[in-house]
LOVEX-633784 format. One line per field, with one value per residue (C-alpha): residue number from 1; residue in one letter; x, y, z. Coordinates in steps of 0.05 Angstrom, whole numbers, plus 5000, padded with zeros to 4 digits. Layout:
! residues N
i = NUM;...
aa = A;...
east = X;...
north = Y;...
up = Z;...
//
This chain:
! residues 420
i = 1;2;3;4;5;6;7;8;9;10;11;12;13;14;15;16;17;18;19;20;21;22;23;24;25;26;27;28;29;30;31;32;33;34;35;36;37;38;39;40;41;42;43;44;45;46;47;48;49;50;51;52;53;54;55;56;57;58;59;60;61;62;63;64;65;66;67;68;69;70;71;72;73;74;75;76;77;78;79;80;81;82;83;84;85;86;87;88;89;90;91;92;93;94;95;96;97;98;99;100;101;102;103;104;105;106;107;108;109;110;111;112;113;114;115;116;117;118;119;120;121;122;123;124;125;126;127;128;129;130;131;132;133;134;135;136;137;138;139;140;141;142;143;144;145;146;147;148;149;150;151;152;153;154;155;156;157;158;159;160;161;162;163;164;165;166;167;168;169;170;171;172;173;174;175;176;177;178;179;180;181;182;183;184;185;186;187;188;189;190;191;192;193;194;195;196;197;198;199;200;201;202;203;204;205;206;207;208;209;210;211;212;213;214;215;216;217;218;219;220;221;222;223;224;225;226;227;228;229;230;231;232;233;234;235;236;237;238;239;240;241;242;243;244;245;246;247;248;249;250;251;252;253;254;255;256;257;258;259;260;261;262;263;264;265;266;267;268;269;270;271;272;273;274;275;276;277;278;279;280;281;282;283;284;285;286;287;288;289;290;291;292;293;294;295;296;297;298;299;300;301;302;303;304;305;306;307;308;309;310;311;312;313;314;315;316;317;318;319;320;321;322;323;324;325;326;327;328;329;330;331;332;333;334;335;336;337;338;339;340;341;342;343;344;345;346;347;348;349;350;351;352;353;354;355;356;357;358;359;360;361;362;363;364;365;366;367;368;369;370;371;372;373;374;375;376;377;378;379;380;381;382;383;384;385;386;387;388;389;390;391;392;393;394;395;396;397;398;399;400;401;402;403;404;405;406;407;408;409;410;411;412;413;414;415;416;417;418;419;420
aa = X;X;X;X;X;X;X;X;X;X;X;X;X;X;X;X;X;X;X;X;X;X;X;X;X;X;X;X;X;X;X;X;X;X;X;X;X;X;X;X;X;X;X;X;X;X;X;X;X;X;X;X;X;X;X;X;X;X;X;X;X;X;X;X;X;X;X;X;X;X;X;X;X;X;X;X;X;X;X;X;X;X;X;X;X;X;X;X;X;X;X;X;X;X;X;X;X;X;X;X;X;X;X;X;X;X;X;X;X;X;X;X;X;X;X;X;X;X;X;X;X;X;X;X;X;X;X;X;X;X;X;X;X;X;X;X;X;X;X;X;X;X;X;X;X;X;X;X;X;X;X;X;X;X;X;X;X;X;X;X;X;X;X;X;X;X;X;X;X;X;X;X;X;X;X;X;X;X;X;X;X;X;X;X;X;X;X;X;X;X;X;X;X;X;X;X;X;X;X;X;X;X;X;X;X;X;X;X;X;X;X;X;X;X;X;X;X;X;X;X;X;X;X;X;X;X;X;X;X;X;X;X;X;X;X;X;X;X;X;X;X;X;X;X;X;X;X;X;X;X;X;X;X;X;X;X;X;X;X;X;X;X;X;X;X;X;X;X;X;X;X;X;X;X;X;X;X;X;X;X;X;X;X;X;X;X;X;X;X;X;X;X;X;X;X;X;X;X;X;X;X;X;X;X;X;X;X;X;X;X;X;X;X;X;X;X;X;X;X;X;X;X;X;X;X;X;X;X;X;X;X;X;X;X;X;X;X;X;X;X;X;X;X;X;X;X;X;X;X;X;X;X;X;X;X;X;X;X;X;X;X;X;X;X;X;X;X;X;X;X;X;X;X;X;X;X;X;X;X;X;X;X;X;X;X;X;X;X;X;X;X;X;X;X;X;X;X;X;X;X;X;X;X;X;X;X;X;X;X;X;X;X;X;X;X;X;X;X;X;X
east = 6312;6388;6377;6328;6376;6433;6390;6370;6442;6464;6406;6420;6494;6480;6432;6480;6537;6493;6489;6565;6559;6591;6559;6546;6517;6537;6528;6588;6637;6662;6735;6788;6852;6895;6939;7009;7051;7120;7173;7204;7140;7103;7031;7021;7017;7076;7108;7180;7213;7229;7156;7125;7173;7132;7072;7045;7048;7111;7107;7059;7064;6992;6967;6909;6925;6885;6854;6812;6796;6777;6818;6837;6872;6940;6989;7062;7097;7171;7214;7246;7314;7288;7243;7290;7293;7234;7246;7310;7299;7361;7348;7320;7252;7193;7144;7077;7010;6951;6881;6822;6754;6682;6667;6736;6797;6871;6856;6843;6912;6944;6971;6993;7031;7068;7089;7111;7149;7185;7206;7237;7182;7155;7079;7030;6957;6901;6829;6793;6750;6681;6705;6745;6773;6772;6722;6655;6634;6574;6547;6531;6606;6620;6644;6622;6650;6683;6742;6775;6766;6799;6855;6868;6871;6921;6963;6962;6985;7042;7066;7072;7094;7136;7207;7264;7277;7256;7186;7117;7073;6998;6957;6882;6826;6758;6742;6810;6840;6802;6829;6898;6891;6867;6925;6977;6957;6942;6875;6838;6875;6840;6771;6768;6771;6698;6678;6741;6797;6864;6920;6981;7003;6998;7055;7046;7040;7110;7139;7097;7133;7075;7002;6980;6907;6868;6801;6794;6726;6685;6679;6660;6594;6565;6528;6586;6560;6507;6562;6586;6584;6562;6492;6439;6391;6337;6386;6416;6346;6329;6394;6381;6312;6342;6393;6343;6294;6347;6368;6297;6278;6344;6405;6370;6324;6364;6314;6316;6392;6396;6350;6389;6457;6435;6384;6394;6469;6497;6566;6538;6503;6565;6610;6566;6566;6642;6650;6609;6660;6718;6691;6754;6797;6815;6786;6739;6720;6792;6804;6742;6765;6740;6791;6764;6691;6702;6738;6674;6624;6649;6654;6583;6557;6591;6557;6562;6565;6495;6509;6575;6540;6485;6535;6580;6521;6487;6543;6578;6617;6675;6715;6719;6788;6781;6770;6831;6872;6842;6851;6922;6947;7018;7031;6988;7014;7084;7076;7083;7014;7000;6934;6916;6844;6801;6762;6705;6692;6619;6627;6677;6678;6737;6686;6659;6680;6738;6765;6760;6796;6855;6856;6863;6920;6955;6950;6986;7059;7080;7036;7060;7002;7009;6956;6953;6888;6876;6818;6789;6734;6733;6788;6842;6899;6867;6827;6887;6947;6998;6974;7010;7073;7054;7055;7122;7151;7124;7152;7220;7228;7193;7186;7246;7290;7270;7319;7322;7314;7243;7225;7259;7219;7155;7174;7191;7124;7085;7128;7107;7034;7030;7085;7130
north = 8569;8559;8493;8469;8490;8452;8390;8394;8401;8341;8299;8317;8303;8234;8217;8235;8198;8136;8135;8135;8205;8247;8315;8371;8421;8493;8531;8575;8552;8599;8616;8596;8633;8618;8557;8534;8504;8471;8524;8509;8508;8563;8583;8585;8524;8509;8449;8429;8394;8333;8319;8335;8302;8240;8248;8180;8136;8094;8019;7991;7923;7901;7839;7809;7790;7753;7782;7736;7694;7752;7781;7854;7893;7927;7968;7984;8038;8049;8110;8105;8090;8033;7993;7934;7930;7897;7910;7952;8027;8067;8126;8142;8157;8119;8078;8113;8077;8111;8097;8119;8147;8123;8089;8104;8062;8064;8099;8168;8169;8172;8243;8233;8171;8210;8264;8217;8167;8222;8250;8183;8150;8080;8083;8029;8038;7991;7981;7972;7910;7923;7976;7983;7919;7884;7831;7854;7804;7816;7796;7727;7719;7741;7811;7873;7935;7985;8033;7981;7925;7967;7989;7916;7902;7958;7934;7863;7887;7928;7871;7824;7871;7928;7915;7960;8006;8072;8071;8081;8141;8131;8179;8180;8219;8228;8164;8138;8190;8157;8089;8121;8146;8078;8042;8093;8089;8014;8036;7983;7927;7935;7947;7897;7838;7848;7819;7795;7773;7804;7753;7799;7864;7925;7930;8000;8031;8006;8037;8099;8162;8208;8215;8254;8271;8303;8330;8286;8253;8251;8175;8115;8150;8217;8195;8223;8292;8281;8282;8351;8389;8453;8425;8442;8386;8405;8406;8340;8309;8334;8306;8239;8238;8255;8199;8148;8167;8161;8093;8069;8095;8085;8055;7996;7987;7935;7930;8005;8008;7952;7990;8055;8023;7977;8019;8092;8101;8108;8130;8196;8211;8193;8234;8296;8288;8280;8341;8378;8355;8381;8451;8484;8452;8497;8442;8395;8356;8336;8314;8271;8224;8154;8122;8160;8148;8074;8069;8093;8060;7988;7971;7997;7946;7886;7834;7852;7928;7938;7900;7938;8005;7985;7969;8029;8076;8041;8009;8043;8102;8091;8144;8216;8244;8283;8219;8187;8245;8242;8166;8166;8232;8210;8189;8238;8299;8286;8247;8292;8304;8344;8360;8389;8413;8442;8504;8488;8418;8407;8334;8344;8421;8452;8494;8430;8402;8362;8419;8467;8418;8411;8484;8501;8451;8478;8549;8528;8544;8487;8435;8376;8389;8430;8447;8475;8505;8505;8524;8456;8407;8339;8306;8360;8314;8295;8358;8404;8357;8411;8408;8342;8382;8404;8332;8321;8382;8358;8288;8315;8370;8341;8265;8240;8294;8272;8236;8160;8167;8190;8126;8086;8123;8107;8033;8031;8065;8009;7955;7981;7980;7913;7877;7862
up = 8226;8229;8265;8212;8157;8190;8197;8124;8101;8141;8116;8044;8052;8081;8026;7970;8005;8009;7934;7929;7901;7956;7963;7915;7964;7949;8014;8030;8083;8136;8119;8169;8156;8217;8216;8235;8180;8182;8189;8121;8081;8045;8056;7981;7936;7894;7860;7856;7797;7840;7855;7789;7740;7727;7681;7700;7761;7769;7764;7815;7849;7864;7898;7936;8008;8061;8124;8167;8106;8061;8003;8002;7948;7958;7917;7931;7893;7904;7889;7819;7847;7891;7845;7846;7922;7955;8028;8034;8032;8013;8060;8128;8099;8130;8090;8079;8082;8047;8074;8031;8052;8044;7977;7950;7932;7917;7850;7878;7911;7842;7850;7922;7902;7848;7896;7951;7908;7869;7937;7955;7996;7987;7984;8005;7987;8008;7990;8056;8065;8036;7987;7923;7894;7962;7982;8009;8062;8107;8174;8147;8137;8208;8189;8227;8194;8240;8245;8290;8239;8184;8231;8246;8171;8160;8218;8192;8125;8154;8199;8139;8084;8112;8134;8157;8215;8185;8214;8185;8170;8161;8119;8111;8079;8112;8151;8129;8177;8234;8213;8211;8282;8306;8272;8295;8368;8371;8399;8358;8394;8461;8430;8373;8420;8437;8369;8334;8381;8361;8363;8360;8391;8346;8295;8267;8336;8353;8290;8279;8259;8241;8220;8159;8146;8089;8112;8174;8186;8250;8249;8205;8193;8210;8273;8314;8294;8348;8401;8383;8449;8414;8403;8455;8478;8428;8369;8392;8396;8326;8298;8331;8299;8231;8234;8261;8205;8151;8179;8179;8110;8072;8104;8138;8077;8038;7980;7971;7975;7924;7877;7885;7872;7816;7779;7797;7801;7731;7707;7681;7746;7786;7741;7748;7824;7826;7783;7835;7887;7846;7833;7862;7808;7749;7704;7742;7680;7666;7737;7739;7684;7666;7713;7773;7755;7745;7812;7847;7800;7793;7867;7878;7829;7861;7903;7976;7965;7991;8055;8065;8054;8103;8157;8146;8156;8213;8254;8313;8283;8331;8367;8345;8332;8397;8435;8402;8428;8497;8504;8474;8500;8515;8443;8404;8442;8415;8350;8288;8258;8195;8162;8094;8093;8038;8059;8011;8038;8055;8075;8132;8137;8172;8211;8242;8310;8282;8239;8297;8343;8296;8278;8352;8360;8299;8325;8389;8379;8425;8391;8350;8301;8237;8185;8114;8090;8015;7970;7953;7970;8003;7961;7959;7941;7874;7861;7872;7864;7883;7955;7962;7965;8035;8058;8024;8060;8127;8115;8094;8146;8207;8202;8163;8194;8264;8309;8314;8389;8379;8343;8398;8452;8415;8411;8486;8502;8468;8498;8566;8547;8512;8549;8490
//
């Protein structure tokens, strides 16, 4: 019975995600109370005057850039004192790149951007190809969506837009966390050549100072759930059947996907679903405002969104976070990593394989990984904005406070690997 219930929950979650609605399931998560946090931070949420002073986002410099012949949308927000300086940070603080999750965009980073810029960090937010305000090419355009493709896009952006010697921190939510891991490690560089030859060595990997993650995903899509070692052969076979059936009936059914996105998904339906995702907020209705709803709704109605959705759900999901750590052990065992995770998340539950993996690392006193658990759902940084303070504390006390020799060692490590 438990196996059947688990399969049903996964199937329902996938179906709702396919409609750009996230998930509104209400089964209770198993609480996880143990975690390691940076030594200077508190286990309770709080906000400081320096990070909550601005009522609205600072001035944003937005532009469309080119990646392999396709336009993608970017935003750069500088700290108030640095708005007149394009490439010259006034402190030792690294630039931060924000990478969104499935069906999302730069918009839902609005609170995170406030906290980071008011703490003195320059923030770069991108709409991944196929989502948000970016172009949505398909296979007919020679584009195969993958974690590696998006990591290459993020790396291309950084190499052309980020200057200075203070390094880079990548932060992601959900599948954006997987993209962050691929970009931080340069892992995409050796894999992407199978379909899209990379022409330069990884840029971010040579300047990486840390990785931040909000509710890390298992892969580009949920097929990586099948690889969870906790499943027995019968459960794994049932899961494979569920995914194959969903692909056949829904995700590979382009006419049906077109109908769902064009005729079924409305703003009211989407708003109600998002409110369901924000149930831990003191006032979900106020958090799910018109700006947020439009940020999910408008891209879903654009030409190419169906093809992008089809690929995202049926293409190779890429490596799991556990595989990234295994294949890049030398870097990821020393690079500062911090996670903020919502204990009520039903999309990427902390009780799943990825959450358990990082919880175990965070509980190791000698580990470079730290984690804060908060009461929220899948989008903690916008649902409970105060939780962004945990990332600020980690950046200030662990990353920015780190020695310059650590950055130099990282650079030398990648010079040895890539020969530059």
